[in-house]
C-alpha positions as CSV (number, residue, x, y, z in Angstrom):
1,M,0.8,-4.8,-14.0
2,T,-1.8,-6.6,-11.9
3,K,-4.0,-4.8,-9.4
4,Q,-2.2,-6.5,-6.6
5,S,1.2,-5.4,-7.8
6,E,-0.1,-1.9,-8.3
7,L,-1.3,-1.7,-4.7
8,I,1.9,-3.3,-3.3
9,A,4.0,-0.8,-5.2
10,A,1.9,2.1,-4.0
11,L,2.0,1.0,-0.4
12,E,5.8,0.6,-0.6
13,T,6.2,4.0,-2.2
14,L,4.1,5.5,0.6
15,G,6.4,4.0,3.2
16,Y,4.3,1.0,4.4
17,E,6.4,-1.9,5.5
18,R,5.7,-5.6,4.9
19,A,4.8,-7.6,7.9
20,P,6.6,-10.9,7.3
21,D,5.6,-12.2,10.8
22,Q,1.9,-12.2,9.7
23,K,1.2,-15.5,8.0
24,T,-1.5,-15.8,5.4
25,R,-1.6,-17.6,2.0
26,K,-4.2,-15.3,0.5
27,Y,-2.8,-11.8,1.3
28,V,0.4,-9.8,1.3
29,V,0.4,-8.1,4.7
30,F,1.7,-4.6,5.4
31,K,2.0,-2.8,8.8
32,N,-0.3,0.2,9.0
33,K,1.5,3.5,9.6
34,G,1.8,4.2,13.3
35,G,2.2,0.5,14.0
36,R,-1.5,-0.1,14.7
37,G,-3.2,-2.6,12.5
38,F,-2.5,-4.0,9.1
39,L,-3.3,-3.7,5.4
40,Y,-4.0,-7.0,3.5
41,V,-3.6,-7.0,-0.3
42,G,-5.3,-9.8,-2.1
43,S,-4.4,-11.5,-5.4
44,Q,-7.2,-9.8,-7.3
45,G,-6.6,-6.3,-5.9
46,A,-8.7,-6.6,-2.8
47,L,-7.6,-4.4,0.1
48,R,-8.6,-5.2,3.7
49,V,-7.8,-2.9,6.6
50,G,-7.8,-3.6,10.3
51,G,-6.2,-5.7,13.0
52,P,-6.1,-9.5,12.8
53,L,-7.5,-10.8,9.5
54,S,-10.7,-12.0,11.1
55,N,-11.4,-8.5,12.3
56,T,-10.9,-6.5,9.1
57,F,-13.1,-4.7,6.6
58,G,-12.8,-4.2,2.9
59,A,-11.5,-0.9,1.7
60,T,-13.6,1.1,-0.7
61,E,-12.6,1.7,-4.3
62,S,-12.2,5.4,-3.6
63,Y,-9.8,4.6,-0.8
64,K,-7.7,2.4,-3.1
65,K,-7.7,5.0,-5.8
66,R,-6.6,7.6,-3.3
67,L,-3.7,5.4,-2.3
68,L,-2.7,4.9,-5.9
69,Q,-2.9,8.6,-6.6
70,E,-0.9,9.6,-3.5
71,A,1.8,7.1,-4.6
72,E,1.9,8.5,-8.1
73,D,2.1,12.0,-6.8
74,R,5.1,11.0,-4.6
75,R,6.8,9.3,-7.5
76,Q,6.4,12.5,-9.6
77,T,7.8,14.6,-6.8
78,I,10.8,12.4,-6.5
79,V,11.4,12.6,-10.3
80,V,11.2,16.4,-10.2
81,M,13.6,16.6,-7.3
82,K,16.1,14.4,-9.1
83,D,15.9,16.5,-12.2
84,A,16.1,19.9,-10.4
85,P,19.4,21.7,-11.0
86,R,21.8,21.7,-8.0
87,E,23.3,24.9,-6.7
């Protein structure tokens, strides 16, 4: 799995929505939660955060790791809930 696909999967797991109306060839664009701003995922795993692409900043590695960890935690919670006995 590439860094880009890991970040995309994590963002989708965390409930971020793709923004198909945002046109860019270099990035996959997601709407930021709360509807303000965007997240841009690059082909080599770069993550940019902000409003329009020209007004963004690069996310730190610790921020990306935290996103990936939150997504993994959510996936584990879903698995545990599915496996729990029903009353």
